[in-house]
MILUMDREN-46038 format. One record per residue: x, y, z of N, C-alpha, C in turn; residue number from 0; residue in three letters. Coordinates in Angstrom, 3 decimals, decimal comma. Layout:
<rs>
+----------+----------+----------+----------+----------+----------+----------+----------+----------+-----+------+
|      n.X |      n.Y |      n.Z |     ca.X |     ca.Y |     ca.Z |      c.X |      c.Y |      c.Z |  nr | rest |
+----------+----------+----------+----------+----------+----------+----------+----------+----------+-----+------+
|        X |        Y |        Z |        X |        Y |        Z |        X |        Y |        Z | NUM |  Ala |
...
+----------+----------+----------+----------+----------+----------+----------+----------+----------+-----+------+
</rs>
This chain:
<rs>
+----------+----------+----------+----------+----------+----------+----------+----------+----------+-----+------+
|      n.X |      n.Y |      n.Z |     ca.X |     ca.Y |     ca.Z |      c.X |      c.Y |      c.Z |  nr | rest |
+----------+----------+----------+----------+----------+----------+----------+----------+----------+-----+------+
|  -82,158 |  -57,431 |  218,615 |  -81,927 |  -56,931 |  217,138 |  -82,359 |  -56,514 |  215,913 |   0 |  Glu |
|  -84,010 |  -56,933 |  216,824 |  -85,426 |  -56,794 |  215,772 |  -85,345 |  -55,264 |  215,872 |   1 |  Lys |
|  -85,246 |  -54,939 |  217,150 |  -85,899 |  -53,577 |  217,932 |  -84,765 |  -52,515 |  217,166 |   2 |  Ala |
|  -83,678 |  -53,138 |  216,238 |  -82,431 |  -51,832 |  216,380 |  -82,880 |  -51,832 |  214,191 |   3 |  Ile |
|  -82,724 |  -53,373 |  214,261 |  -83,586 |  -53,492 |  212,972 |  -84,702 |  -53,026 |  212,275 |   4 |  Glu |
|  -85,720 |  -52,306 |  213,179 |  -86,830 |  -51,881 |  213,124 |  -86,631 |  -50,092 |  213,361 |   5 |  Leu |
|  -86,008 |  -49,662 |  213,037 |  -85,325 |  -48,317 |  213,756 |  -86,039 |  -48,169 |  215,067 |   6 |  Gly |
|  -85,559 |  -48,690 |  216,028 |  -85,647 |  -48,420 |  217,209 |  -83,714 |  -47,629 |  217,827 |   7 |  His |
|  -84,207 |  -46,589 |  218,665 |  -83,000 |  -46,095 |  218,976 |  -82,983 |  -45,865 |  220,121 |   8 |  Gln |
|  -82,288 |  -46,634 |  220,598 |  -82,245 |  -46,716 |  222,420 |  -81,621 |  -45,717 |  223,097 |   9 |  Pro |
|  -80,797 |  -45,001 |  222,722 |  -80,374 |  -43,695 |  222,917 |  -81,191 |  -42,751 |  223,037 |  10 |  Met |
|  -82,401 |  -42,469 |  222,249 |  -83,125 |  -41,972 |  221,849 |  -84,497 |  -42,330 |  223,028 |  11 |  Val |
|  -84,898 |  -43,407 |  223,574 |  -85,112 |  -44,134 |  224,251 |  -85,166 |  -43,766 |  226,056 |  12 |  Ser |
|  -83,744 |  -43,359 |  225,640 |  -83,451 |  -43,410 |  227,173 |  -83,492 |  -41,494 |  227,443 |  13 |  Arg |
|  -82,890 |  -40,440 |  226,322 |  -83,674 |  -39,325 |  226,474 |  -84,613 |  -38,864 |  227,086 |  14 |  Asp |
|  -85,528 |  -40,126 |  226,477 |  -87,105 |  -39,518 |  226,728 |  -87,359 |  -39,902 |  227,947 |  15 |  Ser |
|  -86,570 |  -41,063 |  228,382 |  -86,555 |  -41,524 |  229,896 |  -86,438 |  -40,102 |  230,701 |  16 |  Leu |
|  -85,521 |  -39,399 |  230,460 |  -83,944 |  -39,441 |  231,587 |  -85,568 |  -37,542 |  231,617 |  17 |  Ala |
|  -85,980 |  -37,167 |  230,035 |  -86,350 |  -36,143 |  229,658 |  -87,996 |  -36,080 |  231,271 |  18 |  Glu |
|  -88,272 |  -37,501 |  230,817 |  -88,984 |  -36,971 |  231,478 |  -89,375 |  -37,894 |  233,582 |  19 |  Ala |
|  -88,500 |  -38,510 |  233,557 |  -88,002 |  -37,638 |  235,280 |  -87,863 |  -36,350 |  235,267 |  20 |  Gln |
|  -87,354 |  -35,532 |  234,425 |  -86,265 |  -34,062 |  234,449 |  -88,124 |  -33,675 |  234,921 |  21 |  Tyr |
|  -89,166 |  -33,455 |  233,866 |  -90,498 |  -33,075 |  233,422 |  -91,218 |  -32,956 |  235,232 |  22 |  Cys |
|  -91,215 |  -34,393 |  235,458 |  -91,866 |  -35,348 |  237,042 |  -90,952 |  -34,475 |  238,301 |  23 |  Met |
|  -90,125 |  -34,342 |  238,254 |  -88,951 |  -33,524 |  239,204 |  -88,120 |  -33,854 |  239,482 |  24 |  Gly |
|  -88,219 |  -35,625 |  239,279 |  -87,218 |  -36,414 |  239,676 |  -85,835 |  -35,865 |  239,643 |  25 |  Asp |
|  -85,482 |  -35,213 |  240,134 |  -84,569 |  -33,991 |  239,444 |  -82,835 |  -35,474 |  239,887 |  26 |  Leu |
|  -82,711 |  -36,126 |  240,985 |  -81,672 |  -36,728 |  240,853 |  -81,525 |  -37,714 |  239,570 |  27 |  Asp |
|  -82,561 |  -38,696 |  239,643 |  -82,806 |  -39,618 |  238,809 |  -82,354 |  -38,908 |  237,012 |  28 |  Gln |
|  -82,985 |  -37,689 |  237,149 |  -83,110 |  -37,530 |  235,084 |  -81,518 |  -36,677 |  236,007 |  29 |  Ala |
|  -80,821 |  -36,406 |  236,123 |  -79,468 |  -36,185 |  236,149 |  -78,250 |  -37,361 |  236,219 |  30 |  Tyr |
|  -79,182 |  -38,338 |  236,711 |  -77,810 |  -39,607 |  236,765 |  -77,935 |  -39,919 |  235,162 |  31 |  Asn |
|  -79,909 |  -40,611 |  234,502 |  -80,516 |  -40,921 |  232,928 |  -78,823 |  -39,788 |  231,835 |  32 |  Ser |
|  -79,202 |  -38,039 |  232,406 |  -78,684 |  -37,490 |  231,278 |  -77,560 |  -37,205 |  230,961 |  33 |  Tyr |
|  -77,069 |  -37,870 |  232,281 |  -75,144 |  -37,722 |  232,706 |  -74,591 |  -39,664 |  232,062 |  34 |  His |
|  -75,768 |  -40,619 |  231,997 |  -75,161 |  -41,670 |  231,540 |  -74,938 |  -41,138 |  229,943 |  35 |  Ser |
|  -76,032 |  -41,222 |  229,613 |  -75,895 |  -40,454 |  228,311 |  -75,038 |  -39,536 |  227,513 |  36 |  Leu |
|  -74,796 |  -39,036 |  228,573 |  -73,532 |  -37,520 |  228,058 |  -72,639 |  -38,593 |  228,023 |  37 |  Tyr |
|  -71,847 |  -39,275 |  228,964 |  -70,471 |  -39,786 |  229,587 |  -70,988 |  -40,793 |  227,854 |  38 |  Thr |
|  -71,793 |  -41,259 |  227,614 |  -71,543 |  -42,392 |  226,672 |  -71,663 |  -41,703 |  225,067 |  39 |  Ala |
|  -71,692 |  -40,059 |  224,974 |  -71,332 |  -39,945 |  223,730 |  -73,189 |  -39,366 |  223,153 |  40 |  Gly |
|  -73,970 |  -39,546 |  223,449 |  -75,348 |  -39,137 |  223,680 |  -75,286 |  -37,455 |  223,169 |  41 |  Tyr |
|  -75,313 |  -36,718 |  221,944 |  -75,467 |  -35,172 |  222,260 |  -77,204 |  -34,944 |  221,631 |  42 |  Arg |
|  -78,105 |  -34,008 |  221,690 |  -78,511 |  -33,568 |  221,791 |  -79,248 |  -32,449 |  222,107 |  43 |  Ser |
|  -79,296 |  -31,014 |  221,962 |  -79,886 |  -29,879 |  222,699 |  -80,881 |  -29,935 |  223,969 |  44 |  Phe |
|  -81,719 |  -30,277 |  223,805 |  -82,679 |  -30,824 |  225,179 |  -81,274 |  -31,582 |  226,130 |  45 |  Ser |
|  -81,360 |  -32,922 |  225,685 |  -80,167 |  -33,652 |  226,763 |  -79,325 |  -32,523 |  226,907 |  46 |  Ala |
|  -78,099 |  -31,660 |  226,666 |  -76,919 |  -31,302 |  226,847 |  -77,673 |  -30,205 |  227,929 |  47 |  Cys |
|  -78,747 |  -28,939 |  227,115 |  -79,526 |  -28,085 |  228,318 |  -80,305 |  -28,230 |  229,547 |  48 |  Asn |
|  -80,646 |  -28,852 |  229,382 |  -80,966 |  -30,205 |  230,736 |  -80,214 |  -30,420 |  231,561 |  49 |  Asn |
|  -79,154 |  -31,337 |  231,322 |  -78,630 |  -31,400 |  232,331 |  -77,632 |  -30,051 |  232,804 |  50 |  Leu |
|  -77,266 |  -29,756 |  231,437 |  -76,801 |  -28,083 |  231,597 |  -77,177 |  -27,317 |  234,168 |  51 |  Ala |
|  -78,630 |  -27,571 |  233,424 |  -79,181 |  -27,080 |  234,246 |  -79,620 |  -27,664 |  235,399 |  52 |  Asn |
|  -79,946 |  -28,982 |  235,532 |  -79,339 |  -29,867 |  237,140 |  -78,065 |  -30,052 |  237,672 |  53 |  Leu |
|  -76,729 |  -29,689 |  236,683 |  -75,722 |  -29,555 |  236,843 |  -75,713 |  -28,074 |  237,621 |  54 |  Ala |
|  -75,656 |  -26,674 |  237,492 |  -75,648 |  -25,887 |  238,228 |  -76,240 |  -25,748 |  239,375 |  55 |  Val |
|  -77,929 |  -26,534 |  239,334 |  -77,827 |  -26,630 |  240,775 |  -77,226 |  -27,698 |  241,826 |  56 |  Lys |
|  -76,308 |  -28,592 |  240,875 |  -75,807 |  -29,545 |  241,865 |  -74,246 |  -28,457 |  242,183 |  57 |  Asn |
|  -74,383 |  -27,451 |  241,581 |  -73,174 |  -26,542 |  242,288 |  -71,373 |  -27,213 |  241,286 |  58 |  Gly |
|  -72,470 |  -27,723 |  239,728 |  -71,092 |  -27,831 |  238,999 |  -70,726 |  -27,128 |  237,462 |  59 |  Glu |
|  -70,581 |  -25,567 |  238,235 |  -71,333 |  -24,763 |  236,658 |  -70,233 |  -24,386 |  235,802 |  60 |  Lys |
|  -68,513 |  -25,186 |  235,641 |  -67,862 |  -25,361 |  234,304 |  -68,492 |  -26,735 |  234,001 |  61 |  Glu |
|  -68,578 |  -27,697 |  234,792 |  -69,612 |  -28,981 |  233,888 |  -70,612 |  -27,979 |  233,217 |  62 |  Phe |
|  -71,346 |  -27,050 |  233,609 |  -72,634 |  -26,627 |  233,182 |  -71,860 |  -25,928 |  231,588 |  63 |  Ala |
|  -71,358 |  -25,747 |  232,022 |  -70,031 |  -24,922 |  230,736 |  -70,427 |  -25,524 |  229,790 |  64 |  Ala |
|  -69,863 |  -26,104 |  230,335 |  -69,087 |  -27,313 |  228,386 |  -70,441 |  -28,930 |  227,966 |  65 |  Glu |
|  -70,947 |  -28,902 |  228,894 |  -72,454 |  -28,862 |  228,639 |  -72,853 |  -27,951 |  227,449 |  66 |  Leu |
|  -72,818 |  -26,554 |  227,481 |  -73,302 |  -25,610 |  227,580 |  -72,672 |  -25,449 |  225,554 |  67 |  Leu |
|  -72,132 |  -25,718 |  225,924 |  -70,819 |  -25,835 |  224,161 |  -71,217 |  -26,816 |  224,137 |  68 |  Glu |
|  -71,391 |  -27,714 |  224,841 |  -72,084 |  -28,902 |  223,443 |  -73,144 |  -28,210 |  222,800 |  69 |  Ala |
|  -73,719 |  -28,128 |  223,340 |  -75,451 |  -28,053 |  223,435 |  -74,929 |  -26,727 |  221,290 |  70 |  Ala |
|  -73,752 |  -25,876 |  222,114 |  -73,774 |  -24,685 |  220,543 |  -73,420 |  -25,003 |  219,203 |  71 |  Leu |
|  -72,497 |  -26,147 |  220,152 |  -71,648 |  -27,372 |  218,746 |  -72,519 |  -28,309 |  218,107 |  72 |  Gly |
|  -73,874 |  -27,842 |  218,180 |  -74,655 |  -28,915 |  217,271 |  -75,923 |  -27,965 |  216,486 |  73 |  Leu |
|  -75,016 |  -26,315 |  216,846 |  -75,504 |  -25,779 |  215,634 |  -77,295 |  -25,498 |  215,479 |  74 |  Gly |
|  -77,604 |  -25,158 |  214,045 |  -79,130 |  -24,880 |  213,307 |  -79,474 |  -24,240 |  214,780 |  75 |  Ala |
|  -79,276 |  -23,069 |  215,174 |  -79,964 |  -22,271 |  216,745 |  -80,225 |  -21,230 |  215,383 |  76 |  Phe |
|  -80,596 |  -20,394 |  215,813 |  -81,676 |  -18,569 |  216,097 |  -80,023 |  -18,279 |  216,144 |  77 |  Ser |
|  -80,099 |  -17,089 |  216,235 |  -79,894 |  -15,934 |  216,148 |  -79,307 |  -16,119 |  218,103 |  78 |  Thr |
|  -80,870 |  -15,759 |  218,347 |  -80,794 |  -15,274 |  219,529 |  -80,773 |  -16,799 |  220,426 |  79 |  Glu |
|  -80,671 |  -17,528 |  220,368 |  -80,406 |  -19,168 |  221,131 |  -79,309 |  -18,957 |  221,002 |  80 |  Val |
|  -78,680 |  -19,520 |  219,716 |  -76,701 |  -19,122 |  219,873 |  -76,352 |  -17,972 |  221,526 |  81 |  Arg |
|  -77,351 |  -16,772 |  221,333 |  -76,446 |  -15,942 |  222,124 |  -76,366 |  -15,784 |  223,614 |  82 |  Glu |
|  -77,358 |  -15,889 |  223,848 |  -77,892 |  -16,759 |  224,898 |  -77,239 |  -17,722 |  225,928 |  83 |  Arg |
|  -77,014 |  -18,623 |  224,230 |  -75,445 |  -19,803 |  225,611 |  -74,999 |  -19,463 |  225,830 |  84 |  Leu |
|  -74,763 |  -18,806 |  224,392 |  -72,429 |  -17,896 |  225,001 |  -73,085 |  -16,892 |  226,217 |  85 |  Thr |
|  -73,470 |  -16,867 |  226,727 |  -73,461 |  -15,885 |  227,818 |  -74,161 |  -16,091 |  228,734 |  86 |  His |
|  -74,613 |  -17,224 |  228,507 |  -74,243 |  -18,618 |  229,572 |  -73,571 |  -19,157 |  230,068 |  87 |  Asn |
|  -72,915 |  -19,467 |  228,598 |  -71,395 |  -19,745 |  229,139 |  -71,018 |  -18,695 |  229,376 |  88 |  Ile |
|  -70,446 |  -17,946 |  229,578 |  -70,014 |  -17,368 |  230,149 |  -69,654 |  -16,713 |  231,186 |  89 |  Arg |
|  -70,892 |  -16,897 |  232,099 |  -71,005 |  -16,118 |  233,507 |  -71,086 |  -17,389 |  234,195 |  90 |  Tyr |
|  -71,098 |  -18,792 |  233,645 |  -70,379 |  -19,747 |  234,397 |  -69,650 |  -19,910 |  234,590 |  91 |  Leu |
|  -68,514 |  -20,188 |  233,706 |  -67,271 |  -20,030 |  234,005 |  -66,420 |  -19,184 |  234,857 |  92 |  Arg |
|  -67,554 |  -17,754 |  234,473 |  -66,700 |  -17,406 |  235,669 |  -67,214 |  -16,272 |  236,708 |  93 |  Ser |
|  -68,026 |  -17,836 |  237,234 |  -68,233 |  -18,210 |  238,897 |  -68,146 |  -19,135 |  239,455 |  94 |  Glu |
|  -66,978 |  -19,669 |  237,544 |  -66,597 |  -21,311 |  238,221 |  -64,677 |  -20,769 |  239,425 |  95 |  Ser |
+----------+----------+----------+----------+----------+----------+----------+----------+----------+-----+------+
</rs>
């Protein structure tokens, strides 16, 4: 309780752990960590994008498209990023 009172954000800490796993190449564990965050309702651009990349590697193209749509829904991106996300969503849906 004291940690939360002091501003500790457990979901953000779990996101940081998942990102570390991803960067270190522990892709199965990163997938599990990101997926757990996603199903718990946590959304950040990097979490959605990284989980989408891992989902594609696992052959889960429709789930990857859903994740990129969630990332797109977070808004506040440059036109280039929005266009890239939209392009990737269309591509994944055409491959599903």
